[in-house]
Phi, psi and omega in degrees: 000134173270110175257164180275154181295328178296316178299313182293322178292323179296316177299315186297324183265350178291143181270145176297322179300328181285336183265329185308313179304327183286325178294317179298312181299318182301314184284324179292321177302332182257017171084009176264167186253162174294329178297319177293321177301314180297325182293320180293316180294320178297318178305313185289317193250342187084002184275119173286176185301319182295312181293322176300314177299318179301315181292326179292313181296329177283350181054051179293142173289165178299327179296315179294318180305306183284337172297327181272343183285152171250094183303132179303134180297343177267006182303328179298346178281351177285113181226171178115186185258135172218131182056031180079007180241141171282116186307316185288350180255002181286128184278326182284120184300321179295311177303319179296318181295319176298318179290330173305311181300314179306311185296316180297318180294320179294322177296320179298313181296330180278000175089012177298146182290146186300321181296330177285318180297321182273013174057042182257001177167000000 
């Protein structure tokens, strides 16, 4: 996917803390839990709940957030469309990681089984 430099820059400087409440609302509205959201975030980033809270409190940008993350080796298995973009075709590495997160949260909100979301089978 050819994204614009403006779009990539906006994602780079956006804080995870500003997006996090929307992620919680999205999954809870669909009957999923914050614990499940945290499980998905930990799978992708390696951040446990304590570290995640610390990063939210520090108001890390997405760039800083993903610089500190240990991306799951199976993250490349996240495919499909999110926000009109094919995740696997996104060229900017940071934008792709943010869209990985979007895609996982979307799957959680849509009721997909956790083992499928976490690419376990």
